[in-house]
BADRENKOL-46220 format. One line per 8 residues: their letters; for each residue x negated, y negated, z of N, C-alpha, C, O. Coordinates in pm, whole numbers, plus 32768, in hexadecimal, padded with zeros to 4 digits. Last residue first. Example, Ala and Ser with C-alpha at 12.3 -4.5 7.8 and 13.67 -1.06 7.14 Angstrom:
<sites>
SA> 7AFB/80E1/82C4/7AA9/806A/82CA/7AF6/7FFD/8313/7AC3/7F8E/8324; 7AD9/8239/830C/7B32/81C2/830C/7AD8/814A/830C/7A70/814C/834E
</sites>
This chain:
<sites>
EEYSCCYD> 6CD1/97EE/1303/6CF4/976E/12C5/6D29/970C/1328/6D4B/969B/1303; 6C24/98F1/12E5/6C37/9896/1356/6C51/980A/1320/6BF5/97BA/1310; 6C85/9A26/1264/6C61/999B/1247/6C83/9943/12BD/6CF1/994A/12F3; 6C00/9B69/1254/6C59/9B0D/129A/6C27/9A80/1284/6BB0/9A64/128F; 6BEF/9C84/118F/6BB9/9BFD/11A0/6C23/9BA5/11E3/6C92/9B99/11B0; 6B97/9DCB/1199/6C02/9D70/11BD/6BC2/9CE9/11D7/6B69/9CDD/122B; 6B26/9ED3/10B6/6B16/9E61/1111/6B97/9E17/112B/6BF8/9E21/10DF; 6A60/9FD7/104C/6AEB/9FB4/1068/6AE2/9F43/10CF/6A9F/9F52/1135
AVIKVKLS> 6965/A015/0F62/6989/9FD3/0FE0/6A1D/9FAE/0FE2/6A50/9F6E/0F86; 6894/A10B/0EE4/6916/A0C9/0ED5/6944/A094/0F5D/6949/A0DF/0FBF; 6749/A0BC/0F3E/67B1/A123/0F3A/6836/A0DA/0F34/6848/A075/0F78; 66C6/9FC8/0F14/6680/A047/0EFF/66E1/A0BB/0EEC/66CE/A110/0E95; 66D5/9E87/0EA9/672A/9EF6/0ED5/66E5/9F78/0EB0/66CE/9F93/0E3A; 6652/9D73/0F08/6621/9DE7/0EBE/6671/9E5D/0EF5/6654/9E90/0F61; 66B5/9C1E/0EFA/66D0/9CA7/0F26/6689/9D0A/0ECB/6683/9CF7/0E51; 6695/9AD1/0F74/6676/9B37/0F11/668A/9BC0/0F4E/6673/9BD5/0FC6
FRSNAPVQ> 6751/99A4/0F9F/6710/9A1B/0FD6/6700/9A81/0F68/6750/9A89/0F0B; 677B/9846/0FE3/6770/98B6/0F85/6733/992C/0FD0/66EC/991B/1033; 686C/975C/106D/67E6/9796/105E/67EB/9806/0FF6/6853/981F/0FB9; 6955/96F0/10EB/6909/96A7/1087/6879/96D9/1079/681A/968B/107A; 6942/978F/122D/698D/9748/11C5/692C/9702/1167/68BD/96DD/118E; 6872/98B3/126E/689F/982A/1286/68F0/97F2/1211/68E5/9822/11A0; 68CD/99F7/12B7/6898/99A3/124C/68CC/9916/1264/6945/9901/126E; 6883/9B07/138F/68C6/9A87/1376/687E/9A3B/1309/6803/9A3D/1300
FRDGGTYV> 68C3/9C6B/1390/6869/9BF7/138E/68B9/9B7B/1369/6923/9B83/132C; 68DF/9DB6/1418/6919/9D3A/13E5/68AE/9CCD/13E5/684D/9CD3/1431; 6900/9F20/140B/68B6/9EA3/1421/6904/9E2D/13EA/695F/9E3D/1399; 6994/9FF7/13B9/69A1/9FCF/1445/6958/9F4E/1465/696E/9F13/14CF; 68B1/A067/12C6/6938/A06E/12FD/693B/A051/1392/68EF/A08B/13E0; 6792/9F86/12C0/67D8/A001/129D/6862/9FFF/12DE/6884/9FA0/1324; 6696/9EA7/1255/6716/9EBA/1299/6756/9F39/1264/6752/9F56/11EC; 6559/9E11/126F/65A6/9E84/1243/6624/9E90/1298/661F/9E84/1312
NWTSEGSL> 64D8/9CD8/1201/650B/9D2A/126F/6564/9D98/1237/65B1/9D81/11DA; 63B9/9C33/118B/6431/9C7F/1167/6457/9CD4/11E0/6401/9D12/121E; 6336/9AFA/11E0/633B/9B88/11FF/63C0/9BC5/11D5/642B/9B91/11F8; 634A/99EE/11C4/62E8/9A32/116E/62E8/9ACA/1181/62A2/9B12/113A; 645A/9901/11AA/6410/9969/11EF/63B1/99AD/118E/63C4/99A7/1115; 64EB/9853/1110/648D/981A/1170/643E/9881/11BE/63E6/985C/120C; 6600/992A/10F2/65BF/98AF/10C6/6565/9878/1134/658E/986F/11A8; 65C0/9A84/113B/660D/9A09/114B/65BB/9991/111E/6540/9993/1124
LVELEGAL> 65BE/9BAE/10AB/6563/9B3D/10BE/65B8/9AC0/10C4/65F2/9A96/105F; 65FE/9D01/10F1/6632/9C79/10E6/65C3/9C15/1100/6575/9C23/115E; 663D/9E46/1074/65DD/9DE7/10AD/6612/9D5C/1091/664B/9D42/1027; 6721/9F52/10C6/66F2/9EE2/1075/668C/9E90/10C2/6684/9E94/113D; 67F0/A06D/10BF/6773/A02F/10ED/674B/9FC1/108D/6751/9FD1/1013; 6929/A0FC/113C/68C3/A0DE/10D9/6846/A0A2/1117/6834/A0A3/1190; 6A43/A060/11DE/69F9/A0D7/11B4/6993/A0AC/114D/69A2/A044/110D; 6A7E/9F66/1240/6ACC/9FD8/1270/6A88/A05B/1250/6A91/A0BC/129C
IEMVEAAD> 69F2/9E46/12A8/69D8/9EB6/1250/6A1E/9F31/128A/69FD/9F5D/12F8; 6A71/9D0A/12AF/6A6E/9D87/12FB/6A5B/9DF9/1297/6AAC/9E0A/123C; 6A16/9BC4/12AB/6A1B/9C3B/1257/6A0C/9CB6/12B0/69A7/9CC8/12F4; 6AA1/9A98/12DC/6A6D/9B09/1328/6A83/9B84/12D0/6AF4/9BA6/12AF; 6A5D/994F/1260/6A91/99D6/1251/6A53/9A35/12B6/69E0/9A24/12DF; 6ABD/97FB/122A/6A69/985D/1270/6AAD/98E5/1266/6B28/98EE/1263; 6B1C/9794/10DC/6B36/97A4/116B/6ACF/9804/11A7/6A93/9855/115F; 6A7E/97B5/0FF2/6AB6/9733/1016/6ACC/9733/10AD/6A96/96DF/10F5
TGFEYEGP> 695A/9860/0F7A/69CD/9855/0FD5/69FD/97C5/0FDB/69AF/9767/0FCD; 68DF/9933/0E76/68E3/98B2/0EBA/6960/98AE/0F10/69C3/98F0/0EF2; 6817/9A59/0E38/6897/9A15/0E4B/6881/998E/0E8C/681E/9978/0ED2; 6774/9B43/0D70/6767/9AC8/0DBE/67EE/9A84/0DC1/6831/9A77/0D5A; 6703/9C9A/0D5E/6766/9C32/0D4A/6742/9BB7/0D9C/66FD/9BC0/0E01; 66A8/9DD2/0CDD/667B/9D58/0D1F/66D7/9CE6/0CF9/66F5/9CD2/0C83; 6734/9F1C/0D22/6702/9EB2/0CCB/66D2/9E3D/0D20/66D4/9E43/0D9B; 6845/9FFB/0D57/67B5/9FE0/0D5E/678A/9F78/0CF6/67B5/9F7B/0C83
LMIGLTKR> 697E/9F4B/0D89/6930/9FB8/0D51/689C/9F97/0D5B/6878/9F22/0D68; 6A4F/9EF2/0E89/69DC/9EC6/0E3B/6991/9F41/0E0C/6968/9F96/0E5C; 6BA0/9EAE/0ED7/6B3B/9F13/0EBA/6ACC/9ED2/0E68/6AE7/9E84/0E0C; 6C71/9E0C/0FD4/6C37/9E29/0F52/6BD0/9E97/0F51/6BAF/9ED4/0FB6; 6D50/9D24/104F/6D22/9DAE/105D/6CEC/9DD7/0FD7/6D30/9DC8/0F71; 6D51/9BE5/10E5/6D4F/9C35/106C/6D18/9CBE/108F/6CBD/9CCC/10E2; 6E34/9B19/11A0/6DC2/9B74/1199/6DC2/9BAE/110C/6E26/9BA9/10C6; 6EB7/99F3/123B/6EAE/9A53/11CE/6E2E/9AA5/11DA/6DCC/9A7B/1217
TGDAFLVT> 6FB3/9945/12FE/6F2B/9976/12E5/6F2E/99DB/1272/6F97/9A0F/124D; 70BA/9909/132F/7075/98BC/12CA/6FE6/98E9/12AE/6FA7/98B8/1250; 7146/99AE/13D4/710D/9936/1412/70BD/98E0/13B0/7082/987C/13D7; 7184/9A88/1332/71EF/9A29/1353/71B8/99A7/138F/71F6/993E/137F; 707F/9AC2/123F/70BE/9AD8/12C0/7123/9A69/12DE/7118/99FB/12A9; 7026/9B64/1114/7052/9AE8/1154/709F/9B09/11D3/70F6/9B61/11D4; 6F21/9BF0/1069/6F86/9C0F/10CD/6FA6/9B8C/1116/6F4D/9B4C/114E; 6EAE/9C33/0F23/6EC3/9BD0/0F8C/6F37/9BF9/0FE5/6FA2/9C1F/0FB5
RSTVKGEF> 6DC5/9D25/0EB9/6E50/9CF9/0EBE/6E5E/9C9B/0F35/6E20/9CB0/0F9D; 6CA3/9D49/0DE4/6CE6/9D3C/0E65/6D78/9D17/0E4F/6DA0/9CEF/0DE2; 6B70/9DC3/0D53/6BFE/9DA2/0D4D/6C37/9D95/0DDA/6C03/9DCF/0E39; 6A59/9DD8/0C92/6A85/9DAC/0D17/6B17/9D82/0D08/6B37/9D2A/0CB9; 6A53/9E25/0B90/6A01/9E73/0BEE/6A1C/9E4D/0C7F/69FA/9E97/0CDB; 6AD2/9D8E/0AD0/6B20/9DF1/0B1A/6AD2/9E44/0B7C/6B09/9EA2/0BB7; 6A11/9CD9/0A78/6A47/9D3D/0A1B/6A8E/9DB0/0A63/6A88/9E23/0A39; 69F9/9C35/0B64/698A/9C84/0B2D/69BC/9CFB/0ADA/6998/9D6E/0AF1
YANAKKVI> 6B3D/9C55/0BFE/6AC0/9C0F/0BE6/6A5B/9C6E/0BA8/6A66/9CE8/0BB7; 6C93/9C29/0C3A/6C2B/9C7D/0BFE/6BB3/9C27/0BDA/6BC2/9BBC/0B9E; 6DA4/9C48/0CFD/6D33/9BED/0CE9/6CC3/9C45/0CB3/6C98/9CA2/0CF6; 6EE1/9CBB/0C84/6E5D/9CD3/0CBD/6E00/9C5D/0CA3/6E0C/9C18/0C3E; 702A/9C69/0CD6/6FBD/9C57/0C76/6F37/9C66/0CBD/6F1E/9C28/0D24; 70CE/9C79/0DBD/70BE/9CED/0D63/7045/9CE0/0D07/7001/9D44/0CED; 7092/9C25/0F03/7094/9BED/0E7D/7075/9C60/0E1C/700D/9CA0/0E28; 7157/9C87/100E/70E5/9CAC/0FBB/70F8/9C6B/0F32/7161/9C78/0EF5
TVNKFQDM> 71AD/9C1A/114D/71CD/9C13/10BF/714D/9C32/1073/70E3/9BFD/1093; 71FA/9CCF/127F/71A6/9C7C/1229/71DF/9C78/119C/7236/9CC7/1178; 723B/9D7E/135E/7286/9D04/133B/7232/9CA1/12ED/7224/9C2D/1313; 70FB/9DF8/13CA/718D/9E01/13C4/71C7/9D79/139F/718E/9D10/13BD; 6FD9/9EA8/136F/7017/9E26/1383/70AE/9E38/1373/70DB/9E80/131A; 6EF7/9F95/1409/6F61/9F6F/13AC/6F99/9EE7/13D1/6F8B/9EB9/1442; 6E27/9FAF/14B8/6E28/A007/1444/6E92/9FE4/13DD/6E8B/A00E/136A; 6D60/9EE2/156F/6DE6/9EEE/153E/6DE2/9F3F/14BB/6DA1/9F16/145B
</sites>
């Protein structure tokens, strides 16, 4: 899906790591939400409450999920899942454009 229709966008940005990772929240009529964002090159660690599906729209990054020992590379068109109540580490190699879907 290249675009979302009939949604509400939260104007205030979500900014992390001194603005190197930013996103905007998209709210759907059925109560689901997604965030659309950009990650600049760097290393980051995030925690989750809800399970997430991260879709990489462009760029390149390496991901280490909690409990795993192998870093996996993702580029535009790839996606990966992050379990609820966990942590994951990222090494962004090339500016990454992403869409995060929350499974609440």
